[in-house]
C-alpha positions in Angstrom: 139.1 133.7 175.5 142.0 132.9 173.1 145.2 134.8 173.5 145.5 137.6 170.9 148.4 137.3 168.5 151.2 139.8 169.5 150.9 141.6 166.1 147.2 142.3 166.8 147.9 143.9 170.2 147.3 147.7 170.1 149.9 150.0 168.7 151.5 152.0 171.4 153.8 154.8 170.4 157.4 155.0 171.6 160.4 157.3 171.0 161.6 155.0 168.2 158.1 154.5 166.7 155.9 157.6 167.4 152.3 158.3 166.5 152.9 160.8 163.7 151.3 162.3 160.6 152.4 159.4 158.4 150.4 156.9 160.6 147.4 159.2 160.9 147.3 159.6 157.1 147.7 155.8 156.7 144.6 155.3 158.8 142.5 157.8 156.8 143.7 156.2 153.5 142.8 152.7 154.5 139.7 153.5 156.5 138.5 156.0 154.0 139.6 157.8 150.9 142.5 159.9 152.1 142.7 162.6 154.7 143.0 166.4 154.3 145.4 168.4 156.5 142.6 169.2 158.9 141.4 165.6 159.2 145.0 164.3 159.7 145.5 166.9 162.5 142.3 165.7 164.2 143.3 162.0 164.0 146.8 162.9 165.2 145.4 164.7 168.2 142.9 161.9 169.0 145.4 159.1 169.0 145.2 155.7 167.3 142.5 154.2 169.6 140.1 157.2 169.8 140.5 157.9 166.1 139.3 154.4 165.2 136.4 154.7 167.6 135.4 157.9 165.9 135.7 156.4 162.4 133.4 153.5 163.5 130.9 155.8 165.0 128.3 155.8 162.2 124.7 154.8 162.2 124.0 151.1 161.4 121.3 151.8 158.8 120.6 153.0 155.3 121.6 156.5 154.0 118.3 158.2 154.9 119.1 157.7 158.6 121.8 160.3 158.0 120.0 162.5 155.6 116.5 162.2 154.1 117.5 164.7 151.3 120.9 163.4 150.3 119.6 160.6 148.1 120.1 159.5 144.5 117.7 160.9 141.9 115.6 157.9 140.9 112.8 160.0 139.3 113.6 158.4 135.9 112.1 155.1 137.0 109.2 156.5 139.1 105.9 155.1 138.0 107.4 152.1 136.2 106.4 148.6 137.5 108.4 147.1 140.4 106.6 143.8 140.8 105.9 141.0 138.3 102.1 141.7 138.6 102.6 145.4 137.9 104.7 144.5 134.8 102.0 142.1 133.5 99.3 144.7 134.0 101.4 147.4 132.1 101.8 145.1 129.1 98.2 143.9 129.1 96.5 144.7 125.7 99.7 146.1 124.1 100.8 145.1 120.7 104.2 143.5 120.1 105.5 146.8 118.8 104.1 148.8 121.8 105.7 146.3 124.2 109.1 146.7 122.4 108.9 150.5 122.6 107.9 150.3 126.3 110.8 148.0 127.1 113.2 150.4 125.4 111.9 153.3 127.4 112.1 151.4 130.6 115.7 150.2 129.8 116.8 153.7 129.1 115.2 155.0 132.3 116.8 152.2 134.2 120.3 153.1 132.8 119.8 156.7 133.8 118.8 155.6 137.3 121.9 153.4 137.6 124.1 156.3 136.6 122.4 158.5 139.2 123.1 155.9 141.9 126.7 155.6 140.9 127.1 159.4 140.8 125.5 159.8 144.2 127.7 157.1 145.7 131.1 158.5 144.5 130.0 162.0 145.6 129.2 160.5 149.0 132.6 158.8 149.2 134.2 162.2 148.5 132.1 164.5 150.6 129.9 162.4 153.0 130.1 162.6 156.8 131.2 159.0 157.3 133.9 158.0 154.8 134.7 154.7 156.6 131.0 153.7 156.3 131.3 154.2 152.5 134.7 152.4 152.3 133.1 149.4 154.1 130.1 149.6 151.8 132.5 149.4 148.8 134.3 146.5 150.5 131.1 144.5 150.9 130.1 145.4 147.3 133.2 143.5 146.1 132.6 140.7 148.6 128.9 140.0 148.2 129.1 140.8 144.6 126.2 141.7 142.3 126.7 143.5 139.1 124.4 145.9 137.2 125.7 144.2 134.0 123.5 141.3 135.0 121.0 142.7 137.5 119.2 145.3 135.3 116.9 146.7 138.0 118.2 150.0 139.3 115.7 149.8 142.2 117.2 146.5 143.3 120.8 147.6 142.9 119.9 150.7 145.0 118.2 148.5 147.6 121.2 146.2 147.8 123.6 149.1 148.2 121.6 150.2 151.2 121.6 146.7 152.6 125.4 146.7 152.4 125.5 150.1 154.2 123.0 149.0 156.9 125.1 146.0 157.8 128.6 147.3 157.0 129.9 147.0 160.6 127.1 145.1 162.3 126.6 141.4 162.9 128.0 139.2 160.1 125.5 136.4 160.7 122.5 138.7 160.3 124.3 140.3 157.3 124.6 136.9 155.5 120.9 136.2 156.2 120.0 139.6 154.7 122.2 139.0 151.7 120.4 135.6 151.2 117.1 137.4 151.0 118.3 140.3 148.8 116.3 140.4 145.5 119.3 141.5 143.4 121.4 138.7 144.8 118.6 136.2 144.3 118.5 137.2 140.7 122.3 137.4 140.2 123.0 133.9 141.5 119.8 132.3 140.2 118.2 131.4 143.5 115.0 132.8 141.9 115.0 129.7 139.8 115.9 127.4 142.8 112.9 125.0 143.2 112.3 121.7 144.8 111.7 120.0 141.4 114.9 121.4 139.9 117.4 122.8 142.5 119.9 125.5 141.4 123.2 125.3 143.2 124.7 128.6 142.2 123.9 130.6 145.3 124.7 127.7 147.7 128.1 127.3 146.1 129.1 131.0 146.2 127.7 131.3 149.7 130.4 129.0 150.9 133.2 129.4 148.3 133.3 133.3 148.2 131.1 134.7 150.9 131.8 132.7 154.1 134.3 129.8 154.0 136.6 129.6 151.0 137.5 126.7 148.8 138.3 123.4 150.4 136.0 123.8 153.5 132.9 122.0 152.1 132.0 119.1 149.8 130.0 118.9 146.7 127.3 117.2 148.7 127.2 120.1 151.1 126.5 122.4 148.1 123.7 120.1 146.9 122.1 119.9 150.4 122.4 123.7 151.0 120.8 124.3 147.6 117.8 122.2 148.7 117.6 124.3 151.9 117.4 127.5 149.9 114.7 126.2 147.5 111.7 128.5 147.4 113.7 131.6 148.4 112.7 134.2 145.8 111.4 137.8 145.4 108.6 139.7 143.8 109.9 143.1 142.9 111.7 144.6 146.0 110.2 142.1 148.4 111.6 138.8 149.5 109.1 136.0 149.3 109.1 132.4 150.4 107.5 130.0 147.9 106.3 127.3 150.2 105.4 124.8 147.5 108.8 125.3 145.8 110.7 124.5 149.0 112.2 121.1 149.7 111.2 120.4 153.3 112.8 117.0 153.4 115.7 116.0 155.7 119.1 117.2 154.6 122.6 116.3 155.7 124.9 119.3 155.9 128.5 119.2 157.4 127.5 115.8 158.7 124.5 117.1 160.6 121.0 115.9 159.8 117.9 118.0 159.9 115.0 119.6 158.1 117.1 122.7 157.3 116.1 125.9 155.6 118.5 128.6 154.4 118.8 130.3 157.9 119.8 126.9 159.4 122.5 126.4 156.8 123.9 129.9 157.6 123.9 129.1 161.3 125.9 125.9 160.6 128.3 127.8 158.4 129.0 130.3 161.2 129.9 127.4 163.5 132.5 126.1 161.0 136.1 126.7 162.1 137.0 128.2 158.8 134.4 131.0 158.7 136.0 133.5 161.2 139.5 133.3 159.7 138.1 133.5 156.1 136.3 136.8 156.8 139.3 138.0 158.7 141.5 137.3 155.7 139.2 139.2 153.4 139.4 142.2 155.7 143.2 141.9 156.0 143.6 141.8 152.2 141.4 144.8 151.6 142.6 147.1 154.5 146.1 146.0 155.3 148.1 143.9 152.7 147.7 141.1 150.2 150.3 139.0 152.1 149.5 137.7 155.6 150.7 135.5 158.4 148.1 132.6 158.8 148.6 132.8 162.6 147.6 136.5 162.6 144.5 135.7 160.5 143.5 132.8 162.8 143.8 135.1 165.8 141.8 137.8 164.1 139.2 135.3 163.1 138.9 134.2 166.7 138.1 137.8 167.7 135.2 137.7 165.3 133.9 134.3 166.6 134.3 135.3 170.3 132.2 138.4 169.7 129.4 136.3 168.1 130.3 137.6 164.7 129.9 141.3 165.6 132.1 143.0 163.1 133.1 146.2 165.0 135.4 144.4 167.6 137.3 142.7 164.8 137.6 145.9 162.8 138.7 147.8 165.8 141.3 145.2 166.7 142.6 145.3 163.1 142.9 149.1 162.7 144.5 149.7 166.1 147.0 146.8 165.8 150.8 146.9 165.7 150.5 145.0 162.4 148.3 147.7 160.8 151.0 150.3 161.5 153.9 148.1 160.6 156.2 150.0 158.2 155.8 147.4 155.5 152.1 148.0 155.4 152.3 151.8 155.0 152.3 153.1 151.5 152.3 149.5 150.2 148.8 149.2 148.7 148.0 150.0 145.1 145.1 152.4 145.0 141.9 151.0 143.5 140.6 153.2 140.6 137.8 154.5 142.9 140.3 155.2 145.7 142.5 156.9 143.2 139.8 159.2 141.8 138.0 159.9 145.1 141.2 160.4 147.0 142.6 162.8 144.3 139.4 164.9 144.5 139.7 165.1 148.3 143.4 165.8 148.5 143.4 168.4 145.7 140.2 170.1 147.0 138.6 170.0 143.5 135.1 169.2 142.4 134.1 165.6 141.7 133.1 165.3 138.1 129.8 163.6 137.2 130.2 159.8 136.9 129.2 160.0 133.2 132.4 161.9 132.6 134.5 159.5 134.7 133.0 156.2 133.4 135.3 155.9 130.5 138.4 156.3 132.6 137.1 154.1 135.4 136.2 151.4 132.9 139.6 151.5 131.4 141.2 151.3 134.8 139.0 148.3 135.7 136.5 149.5 138.4 133.1 151.0 137.7 130.8 151.4 140.7 127.9 148.8 140.6 129.7 146.9 137.8 132.1 144.3 139.3 133.3 142.1 136.4 132.6 138.7 138.0 131.0 137.0 141.0 134.5 137.2 142.6 134.3 141.0 142.5 137.3 143.1 141.6 140.7 141.2 141.7 142.5 144.2 143.2 146.1 144.5 144.3 148.7 144.1 141.6 145.9 143.4 139.1 145.1 147.1 139.0 148.3 147.8 137.2 149.3 147.0 133.7 150.8 149.0 130.8 147.4 150.3 129.6 145.8 151.0 133.0 148.9 152.8 134.2 148.6 155.3 131.3 145.0 156.0 132.1 145.7 156.3 135.9 148.3 158.9 135.3 146.1 160.8 132.8 143.0 160.7 135.0 144.7 162.3 138.1 146.3 165.0 135.9 142.9 165.7 134.3 141.3 166.1 137.8 144.1 168.6 138.5 143.1 170.6 135.5 145.0 168.8 132.7 143.7 167.4 129.4 140.7 165.1 129.8 140.9 161.4 129.5 139.5 160.0 126.2 136.4 157.9 127.0 135.7 156.7 123.5 132.4 158.5 123.4 132.5 161.7 121.4 129.7 163.5 123.3 131.2 162.8 126.7 134.7 163.8 125.5 133.3 167.1 124.1 131.7 167.8 127.5 134.9 167.0 129.3 136.9 169.4 127.2 134.3 172.1 127.6 134.0 171.6 131.4 137.7 171.1 132.0 138.8 172.1 135.5 140.4 175.5 135.8 143.1 173.9 137.9 143.9 173.5 141.5 144.3 176.4 143.9 148.0 176.9 144.7 149.9 179.3 147.0 153.5 180.5 146.5 154.2 181.5 150.1 157.5 180.3 151.5 160.7 179.0 150.0 160.8 176.6 147.2 161.8 173.8 149.6 158.8 174.6 151.9 156.4 174.6 149.0 157.6 171.2 147.8 157.5 169.7 151.3 154.0 171.0 151.9 152.7 169.4 148.7 154.5 166.1 149.2 153.0 165.9 152.7 149.6 166.7 151.3 149.6 164.3 148.4 152.1 161.5 149.1 151.7 161.8 152.9 155.0 160.0 153.6 158.7 160.8 152.9 160.2 160.5 149.4 163.8 160.1 148.4 166.1 163.2 148.4 166.7 162.6 144.7 163.0 162.9 143.9 162.7 165.9 146.2 165.5 167.6 144.4 163.7 167.1 141.0 160.6 168.7 142.5 162.6 171.7 143.8 164.2 172.1 140.4 160.8 172.1 138.7 159.7 175.1 140.7 163.0 177.0 140.5 164.3 179.8 142.7 161.4 182.1 142.1 158.1 180.2 142.6 155.0 181.2 140.7 151.6 179.6 140.3 152.5 178.0 137.0 155.7 176.4 138.3 154.0 175.2 141.4 151.2 173.6 139.3 153.8 172.0 137.2 155.5 170.6 140.3 152.1 169.2 141.6 151.6 167.5 138.3 155.0 165.8 138.7 154.0 164.6 142.2 150.8 163.2 140.8 152.8 161.4 138.1 155.1 159.7 140.7 154.8 156.0 141.3 154.5 156.8 145.0 151.2 158.6 144.3 149.7 155.3 143.0 150.2 153.8 146.5 148.6 154.5 149.8 
């Protein structure tokens, strides 16, 4: 077993570096969508090791393992065809005009179902029993990217979301094999059209470039040979199918190894590649810790993944309990993604999550709509979340969630609904001194110390005689602080 890098050794508190509320909140921000006072207290009492074990203690399976009733409403598309044969049968004997109208109805129903899935998911992020499970599902959605902009079947997008959830912290090798059979992915990266007579290299290329190895760890010939191995991998509706007569069963040479390989064999050879473990480790580090990293730390974390036969939990646990994770430079240093910003604000303020329809305009302007990654690379993240136009929308969105003016979506009907259903505002208490009220809200929303100068501005905003209006005004100032954009 390789020696663990010193920065990946478990964090152990000391008199100079205690296990405190700031670190507990940091864990709940990165391994979830922010912690309430009660949740931070529980993590603080459990300690860094036990807290991560608890966060990782969720079922490895789809959402109905947790609740058979907490499911998205897909009634809009019930009864519509799911397989190609069913679709042909439905259109049989119809005129061109009838087929056009039927297509329009199906497309409208499909859009309603996609909105229902997105709405269900953000509600689950905010209120579900396993926030880290949903955070991992969001991570994989941006890693193994498929977008509803291109894959128009709500059934397949829902099925894929459940696949990400089922494998979120399981075995990475089995996960990649499930991804390679996922109907939405087969559509999105054109493997449905990958045939012996005319190989399509899209999936084979992204499998190595984005999903498992990174650029520079394979050749163009490896892509061509891998594409041959995946010929005939297709789907009919929600079911994976293997088209034997479309499959190239000839000998291939991949990474210098010869054999009559199929897609699973290619994945097994990828997992043996020295770059695979560190590449996946780097993606986790970027998402959960920091955009910057020490290659030696990443190499060591990648070895943890390899040594555990690509089981994800040991690597995740090593990462989230490490000295590096709790390093001061990694706390409060991550720009919140739009979804993190919205879901976290709802949780920390204790307000109701709006319907996704009402949020879509803001999320779109901020650059992250659930089920809609912009490219096969997913969302760029990090500093790319921030520019002059997105900053304005980010500030306005959190203030709207707190009861302020709604964000303009560009759609008159939605904007009218938002104004009509505007939140009545957060619940505030005026118990205690002005200083105590400010400190409570800073701890609740920023969750780490702020400068004395900014604290003085907040104290001045409330004044010597606090009332509900002045406290709400002070909360709005906190939500408008640059520090609130970070976690």
